[in-house]
A tleap script that builds the chain and sets N, CA, C and O, in Angstrom:
source leaprc.protein.ff14SB
mol = sequence {
  NMET LEU ILE PHE MET ILE ILE ALA ALA ILE
  VAL ILE CYS ILE ILE ALA LEU ILE GLY THR
  LEU LEU VAL GLY LYS GLU ILE SER ALA LYS
  GLN LYS GLN TYR GLU VAL ASP GLY ASP SER
  LEU GLU ASN GLU ILE ALA ARG SER HIE ASP
  TYR GLU THR SER SER LEU LYS THR ASN VAL
  LYS SER LEU THR TRP ILE TYR ILE ALA LEU
  THR VAL ILE VAL ILE ALA ALA CYS ILE GLY
  ILE ILE ILE ALA CPHE
}
set mol.1.N position { -6.220 92.419 72.258 }
set mol.1.CA position { -6.548 93.753 71.962 }
set mol.1.C position { -7.589 94.294 72.969 }
set mol.1.O position { -7.490 95.428 73.440 }
set mol.2.N position { -8.548 93.477 73.267 }
set mol.2.CA position { -9.533 93.915 74.286 }
set mol.2.C position { -8.977 94.166 75.612 }
set mol.2.O position { -9.368 95.096 76.318 }
set mol.3.N position { -8.026 93.305 75.967 }
set mol.3.CA position { -7.334 93.408 77.279 }
set mol.3.C position { -6.607 94.798 77.331 }
set mol.3.O position { -6.666 95.472 78.360 }
set mol.4.N position { -5.974 95.195 76.311 }
set mol.4.CA position { -5.238 96.479 76.255 }
set mol.4.C position { -6.178 97.637 76.417 }
set mol.4.O position { -5.877 98.594 77.131 }
set mol.5.N position { -7.356 97.561 75.742 }
set mol.5.CA position { -8.377 98.580 75.886 }
set mol.5.C position { -8.928 98.638 77.334 }
set mol.5.O position { -9.119 99.724 77.882 }
set mol.6.N position { -9.156 97.577 77.884 }
set mol.6.CA position { -9.658 97.474 79.308 }
set mol.6.C position { -8.664 98.116 80.230 }
set mol.6.O position { -9.016 98.929 81.084 }
set mol.7.N position { -7.360 97.729 80.043 }
set mol.7.CA position { -6.300 98.307 80.898 }
set mol.7.C position { -6.209 99.792 80.698 }
set mol.7.O position { -6.065 100.532 81.671 }
set mol.8.N position { -6.290 100.267 79.440 }
set mol.8.CA position { -6.200 101.727 79.162 }
set mol.8.C position { -7.357 102.416 79.798 }
set mol.8.O position { -7.201 103.482 80.393 }
set mol.9.N position { -8.556 101.808 79.682 }
set mol.9.CA position { -9.742 102.440 80.358 }
set mol.9.C position { -9.603 102.528 81.821 }
set mol.9.O position { -9.974 103.547 82.404 }
set mol.10.N position { -9.089 101.523 82.460 }
set mol.10.CA position { -8.848 101.512 83.930 }
set mol.10.C position { -7.903 102.576 84.294 }
set mol.10.O position { -8.164 103.329 85.233 }
set mol.11.N position { -6.797 102.690 83.595 }
set mol.11.CA position { -5.751 103.706 83.860 }
set mol.11.C position { -6.296 105.086 83.806 }
set mol.11.O position { -6.010 105.939 84.647 }
set mol.12.N position { -7.104 105.290 82.776 }
set mol.12.CA position { -7.720 106.664 82.514 }
set mol.12.C position { -8.680 106.932 83.645 }
set mol.12.O position { -8.706 108.047 84.166 }
set mol.13.N position { -9.457 105.975 84.041 }
set mol.13.CA position { -10.402 106.185 85.105 }
set mol.13.C position { -9.696 106.551 86.446 }
set mol.13.O position { -10.176 107.383 87.216 }
set mol.14.N position { -8.596 105.924 86.671 }
set mol.14.CA position { -7.759 106.219 87.883 }
set mol.14.C position { -7.258 107.619 87.802 }
set mol.14.O position { -7.303 108.357 88.787 }
set mol.15.N position { -6.785 108.001 86.658 }
set mol.15.CA position { -6.255 109.382 86.436 }
set mol.15.C position { -7.376 110.434 86.659 }
set mol.15.O position { -7.166 111.506 87.227 }
set mol.16.N position { -8.543 110.060 86.186 }
set mol.16.CA position { -9.743 110.966 86.361 }
set mol.16.C position { -10.099 111.058 87.846 }
set mol.16.O position { -10.454 112.128 88.338 }
set mol.17.N position { -10.007 109.998 88.512 }
set mol.17.CA position { -10.354 109.931 89.925 }
set mol.17.C position { -9.363 110.816 90.739 }
set mol.17.O position { -9.752 111.550 91.647 }
set mol.18.N position { -8.046 110.700 90.357 }
set mol.18.CA position { -7.087 111.487 91.075 }
set mol.18.C position { -7.278 112.978 90.823 }
set mol.18.O position { -7.117 113.808 91.718 }
set mol.19.N position { -7.621 113.287 89.596 }
set mol.19.CA position { -7.847 114.722 89.269 }
set mol.19.C position { -9.039 115.274 90.019 }
set mol.19.O position { -9.020 116.417 90.475 }
set mol.20.N position { -10.088 114.453 90.147 }
set mol.20.CA position { -11.301 114.854 90.843 }
set mol.20.C position { -10.936 115.032 92.345 }
set mol.20.O position { -11.326 116.019 92.970 }
set mol.21.N position { -10.202 114.084 92.891 }
set mol.21.CA position { -9.837 114.208 94.296 }
set mol.21.C position { -9.011 115.426 94.628 }
set mol.21.O position { -9.170 116.042 95.682 }
set mol.22.N position { -8.076 115.782 93.658 }
set mol.22.CA position { -7.311 117.011 93.780 }
set mol.22.C position { -8.175 118.234 93.853 }
set mol.22.O position { -7.951 119.087 94.712 }
set mol.23.N position { -9.117 118.352 93.020 }
set mol.23.CA position { -10.061 119.466 93.024 }
set mol.23.C position { -10.844 119.446 94.377 }
set mol.23.O position { -11.058 120.505 94.967 }
set mol.24.N position { -11.229 118.371 94.818 }
set mol.24.CA position { -11.948 118.228 96.073 }
set mol.24.C position { -11.038 118.598 97.298 }
set mol.24.O position { -11.472 119.222 98.266 }
set mol.25.N position { -9.772 118.175 97.184 }
set mol.25.CA position { -8.796 118.574 98.289 }
set mol.25.C position { -8.605 120.055 98.347 }
set mol.25.O position { -8.523 120.632 99.432 }
set mol.26.N position { -8.530 120.714 97.148 }
set mol.26.CA position { -8.351 122.193 97.168 }
set mol.26.C position { -9.590 122.869 97.834 }
set mol.26.O position { -9.432 123.842 98.572 }
set mol.27.N position { -10.770 122.375 97.582 }
set mol.27.CA position { -11.953 122.902 98.213 }
set mol.27.C position { -11.965 122.691 99.742 }
set mol.27.O position { -12.349 123.572 100.510 }
set mol.28.N position { -11.538 121.512 100.135 }
set mol.28.CA position { -11.469 121.200 101.581 }
set mol.28.C position { -10.448 122.109 102.228 }
set mol.28.O position { -10.697 122.605 103.326 }
set mol.29.N position { -9.336 122.344 101.614 }
set mol.29.CA position { -8.290 123.239 102.184 }
set mol.29.C position { -8.863 124.600 102.347 }
set mol.29.O position { -8.610 125.212 103.384 }
set mol.30.N position { -9.626 125.148 101.408 }
set mol.30.CA position { -10.211 126.420 101.611 }
set mol.30.C position { -11.191 126.491 102.760 }
set mol.30.O position { -11.238 127.471 103.504 }
set mol.31.N position { -11.990 125.412 102.894 }
set mol.31.CA position { -12.998 125.321 103.979 }
set mol.31.C position { -12.291 125.320 105.333 }
set mol.31.O position { -12.693 126.017 106.264 }
set mol.32.N position { -11.223 124.518 105.417 }
set mol.32.CA position { -10.505 124.438 106.708 }
set mol.32.C position { -9.850 125.757 107.077 }
set mol.32.O position { -9.769 126.137 108.245 }
set mol.33.N position { -9.393 126.430 106.054 }
set mol.33.CA position { -8.799 127.728 106.344 }
set mol.33.C position { -9.924 128.760 106.851 }
set mol.33.O position { -9.659 129.600 107.711 }
set mol.34.N position { -11.133 128.649 106.293 }
set mol.34.CA position { -12.180 129.524 106.773 }
set mol.34.C position { -12.553 129.189 108.200 }
set mol.34.O position { -12.870 130.073 108.996 }
set mol.35.N position { -12.510 127.847 108.533 }
set mol.35.CA position { -12.830 127.471 109.909 }
set mol.35.C position { -11.779 127.972 110.910 }
set mol.35.O position { -12.083 128.382 112.030 }
set mol.36.N position { -10.508 127.913 110.432 }
set mol.36.CA position { -9.414 128.388 111.356 }
set mol.36.C position { -9.595 129.896 111.559 }
set mol.36.O position { -9.409 130.376 112.678 }
set mol.37.N position { -9.955 130.664 110.513 }
set mol.37.CA position { -10.106 132.075 110.625 }
set mol.37.C position { -11.204 132.504 111.599 }
set mol.37.O position { -11.065 133.512 112.291 }
set mol.38.N position { -12.303 131.731 111.652 }
set mol.38.CA position { -13.422 131.960 112.553 }
set mol.38.C position { -14.038 133.307 112.375 }
set mol.38.O position { -14.064 134.057 113.350 }
set mol.39.N position { -14.536 133.694 111.238 }
set mol.39.CA position { -15.084 134.938 110.973 }
set mol.39.C position { -16.543 135.058 111.508 }
set mol.39.O position { -17.117 134.087 112.001 }
set mol.40.N position { -17.096 136.230 111.397 }
set mol.40.CA position { -18.477 136.459 111.889 }
set mol.40.C position { -19.467 135.867 110.983 }
set mol.40.O position { -19.110 135.421 109.893 }
set mol.41.N position { -20.717 135.835 111.375 }
set mol.41.CA position { -21.757 135.261 110.612 }
set mol.41.C position { -22.007 135.987 109.308 }
set mol.41.O position { -22.366 135.362 108.311 }
set mol.42.N position { -21.825 137.278 109.300 }
set mol.42.CA position { -21.956 138.015 108.039 }
set mol.42.C position { -20.951 137.576 107.019 }
set mol.42.O position { -21.296 137.381 105.853 }
set mol.43.N position { -19.681 137.412 107.437 }
set mol.43.CA position { -18.618 137.037 106.513 }
set mol.43.C position { -18.842 135.551 106.066 }
set mol.43.O position { -18.522 135.218 104.925 }
set mol.44.N position { -19.359 134.697 106.904 }
set mol.44.CA position { -19.654 133.347 106.502 }
set mol.44.C position { -20.744 133.349 105.437 }
set mol.44.O position { -20.621 132.633 104.443 }
set mol.45.N position { -21.800 134.126 105.610 }
set mol.45.CA position { -22.896 134.187 104.565 }
set mol.45.C position { -22.318 134.737 103.305 }
set mol.45.O position { -22.615 134.205 102.235 }
set mol.46.N position { -21.507 135.771 103.351 }
set mol.46.CA position { -20.963 136.340 102.161 }
set mol.46.C position { -20.062 135.320 101.432 }
set mol.46.O position { -20.099 135.232 100.204 }
set mol.47.N position { -19.259 134.558 102.181 }
set mol.47.CA position { -18.394 133.533 101.579 }
set mol.47.C position { -19.216 132.410 100.986 }
set mol.47.O position { -18.859 131.875 99.936 }
set mol.48.N position { -20.328 132.035 101.645 }
set mol.48.CA position { -21.226 130.997 101.141 }
set mol.48.C position { -21.840 131.493 99.789 }
set mol.48.O position { -21.837 130.757 98.802 }
set mol.49.N position { -22.336 132.685 99.766 }
set mol.49.CA position { -22.877 133.291 98.518 }
set mol.49.C position { -21.786 133.335 97.391 }
set mol.49.O position { -22.067 133.019 96.235 }
set mol.50.N position { -20.621 133.711 97.744 }
set mol.50.CA position { -19.494 133.814 96.772 }
set mol.50.C position { -19.168 132.403 96.311 }
set mol.50.O position { -18.928 132.247 95.113 }
set mol.51.N position { -19.132 131.356 97.133 }
set mol.51.CA position { -18.782 130.050 96.689 }
set mol.51.C position { -19.890 129.506 95.758 }
set mol.51.O position { -19.592 128.854 94.757 }
set mol.52.N position { -21.114 129.765 96.078 }
set mol.52.CA position { -22.184 129.345 95.196 }
set mol.52.C position { -22.106 129.916 93.780 }
set mol.52.O position { -22.389 129.227 92.800 }
set mol.53.N position { -21.721 131.174 93.695 }
set mol.53.CA position { -21.589 131.765 92.406 }
set mol.53.C position { -20.308 131.449 91.667 }
set mol.53.O position { -20.324 131.336 90.441 }
set mol.54.N position { -19.182 131.300 92.384 }
set mol.54.CA position { -17.968 131.072 91.752 }
set mol.54.C position { -17.593 129.595 91.523 }
set mol.54.O position { -16.783 129.303 90.643 }
set mol.55.N position { -18.145 128.702 92.268 }
set mol.55.CA position { -17.788 127.280 92.147 }
set mol.55.C position { -18.122 126.784 90.767 }
set mol.55.O position { -17.380 125.953 90.243 }
set mol.56.N position { -19.202 127.242 90.133 }
set mol.56.CA position { -19.536 126.749 88.786 }
set mol.56.C position { -18.471 127.217 87.772 }
set mol.56.O position { -18.211 126.557 86.766 }
set mol.57.N position { -17.875 128.366 88.073 }
set mol.57.CA position { -16.881 128.947 87.141 }
set mol.57.C position { -15.551 128.283 87.276 }
set mol.57.O position { -14.841 128.117 86.285 }
set mol.58.N position { -15.183 127.892 88.491 }
set mol.58.CA position { -13.840 127.358 88.717 }
set mol.58.C position { -13.869 125.781 88.816 }
set mol.58.O position { -13.228 125.098 88.018 }
set mol.59.N position { -14.596 125.254 89.772 }
set mol.59.CA position { -14.563 123.861 90.001 }
set mol.59.C position { -15.106 123.025 88.878 }
set mol.59.O position { -14.483 122.040 88.484 }
set mol.60.N position { -16.231 123.385 88.362 }
set mol.60.CA position { -16.903 122.622 87.294 }
set mol.60.C position { -16.012 122.815 85.980 }
set mol.60.O position { -15.891 121.890 85.177 }
set mol.61.N position { -15.450 123.939 85.810 }
set mol.61.CA position { -14.625 124.203 84.644 }
set mol.61.C position { -13.333 123.288 84.792 }
set mol.61.O position { -12.921 122.687 83.800 }
set mol.62.N position { -12.717 123.180 85.960 }
set mol.62.CA position { -11.508 122.318 86.108 }
set mol.62.C position { -11.929 120.838 85.855 }
set mol.62.O position { -11.262 120.115 85.115 }
set mol.63.N position { -12.984 120.435 86.450 }
set mol.63.CA position { -13.471 119.008 86.215 }
set mol.63.C position { -13.822 118.743 84.789 }
set mol.63.O position { -13.549 117.654 84.283 }
set mol.64.N position { -14.423 119.704 84.110 }
set mol.64.CA position { -14.754 119.535 82.717 }
set mol.64.C position { -13.531 119.295 81.895 }
set mol.64.O position { -13.465 118.385 81.070 }
set mol.65.N position { -12.551 120.147 82.146 }
set mol.65.CA position { -11.280 120.041 81.312 }
set mol.65.C position { -10.565 118.660 81.633 }
set mol.65.O position { -9.999 118.038 80.733 }
set mol.66.N position { -10.604 118.224 82.868 }
set mol.66.CA position { -10.040 116.942 83.197 }
set mol.66.C position { -10.666 115.857 82.447 }
set mol.66.O position { -9.971 115.027 81.860 }
set mol.67.N position { -12.030 115.816 82.433 }
set mol.67.CA position { -12.708 114.760 81.789 }
set mol.67.C position { -12.643 114.870 80.262 }
set mol.67.O position { -12.607 113.833 79.600 }
set mol.68.N position { -12.627 116.036 79.681 }
set mol.68.CA position { -12.486 116.212 78.267 }
set mol.68.C position { -11.127 115.673 77.754 }
set mol.68.O position { -11.017 114.965 76.753 }
set mol.69.N position { -10.089 116.085 78.552 }
set mol.69.CA position { -8.756 115.615 78.160 }
set mol.69.C position { -8.607 114.122 78.279 }
set mol.69.O position { -7.963 113.494 77.439 }
set mol.70.N position { -9.179 113.551 79.288 }
set mol.70.CA position { -9.063 112.048 79.473 }
set mol.70.C position { -9.914 111.355 78.421 }
set mol.70.O position { -9.539 110.283 77.945 }
set mol.71.N position { -11.004 111.913 78.060 }
set mol.71.CA position { -11.808 111.328 77.013 }
set mol.71.C position { -11.054 111.241 75.643 }
set mol.71.O position { -11.104 110.239 74.929 }
set mol.72.N position { -10.357 112.364 75.340 }
set mol.72.CA position { -9.541 112.366 74.123 }
set mol.72.C position { -8.427 111.418 74.236 }
set mol.72.O position { -8.048 110.831 73.222 }
set mol.73.N position { -7.861 111.209 75.376 }
set mol.73.CA position { -6.736 110.280 75.556 }
set mol.73.C position { -7.260 108.845 75.408 }
set mol.73.O position { -6.617 108.020 74.759 }
set mol.74.N position { -8.429 108.539 76.008 }
set mol.74.CA position { -9.032 107.227 75.789 }
set mol.74.C position { -9.293 106.894 74.354 }
set mol.74.O position { -8.975 105.808 73.869 }
set mol.75.N position { -9.878 107.853 73.685 }
set mol.75.CA position { -10.217 107.614 72.222 }
set mol.75.C position { -8.922 107.411 71.415 }
set mol.75.O position { -8.839 106.534 70.556 }
set mol.76.N position { -7.896 108.265 71.724 }
set mol.76.CA position { -6.666 108.103 70.966 }
set mol.76.C position { -5.993 106.713 71.310 }
set mol.76.O position { -5.445 106.043 70.435 }
set mol.77.N position { -6.061 106.331 72.586 }
set mol.77.CA position { -5.486 105.047 72.967 }
set mol.77.C position { -6.176 103.903 72.282 }
set mol.77.O position { -5.516 103.006 71.758 }
set mol.78.N position { -7.504 103.914 72.275 }
set mol.78.CA position { -8.292 102.891 71.622 }
set mol.78.C position { -7.947 102.819 70.116 }
set mol.78.O position { -7.773 101.732 69.566 }
set mol.79.N position { -7.853 103.973 69.474 }
set mol.79.CA position { -7.546 103.960 68.019 }
set mol.79.C position { -6.164 103.417 67.816 }
set mol.79.O position { -5.930 102.642 66.888 }
set mol.80.N position { -5.212 103.819 68.690 }
set mol.80.CA position { -3.859 103.322 68.575 }
set mol.80.C position { -3.751 101.867 68.784 }
set mol.80.O position { -2.968 101.192 68.116 }
set mol.81.N position { -4.547 101.342 69.730 }
set mol.81.CA position { -4.513 99.869 70.014 }
set mol.81.C position { -5.112 99.131 68.847 }
set mol.81.O position { -4.623 98.071 68.453 }
set mol.82.N position { -6.192 99.698 68.280 }
set mol.82.CA position { -6.851 99.001 67.087 }
set mol.82.C position { -5.981 99.006 65.937 }
set mol.82.O position { -5.948 98.020 65.200 }
set mol.83.N position { -5.222 100.099 65.699 }
set mol.83.CA position { -4.289 100.191 64.520 }
set mol.83.C position { -3.154 99.247 64.745 }
set mol.83.O position { -2.701 98.594 63.805 }
set mol.84.N position { -2.680 99.152 65.950 }
set mol.84.CA position { -1.527 98.304 66.254 }
set mol.84.C position { -1.725 96.840 66.007 }
set mol.84.O position { -0.825 96.105 65.600 }
set mol.85.N position { -2.973 96.443 66.277 }
set mol.85.CA position { -3.385 95.071 66.077 }
set mol.85.C position { -4.189 94.869 64.881 }
set mol.85.O position { -4.603 93.745 64.598 }
savepdb mol mol.pdb
quit
């Protein structure tokens, strides 16, 4: 039973890592697009300020939902494994 819980926890951690990397990849793609555009200093400062204010609303929100969902899945899997054995 302990082996199944360990395997379930490892799988959930891998899923969380993939979700986190996807959010990071999205941010990197935005940054690369900004570098390709090559705007003026004023536009870069405005984008920087916008990122600082909006990242908490979007990125942290996405990561929070990823980890909440995976925590619920881990708890459900552990309970299911305990009940099965």
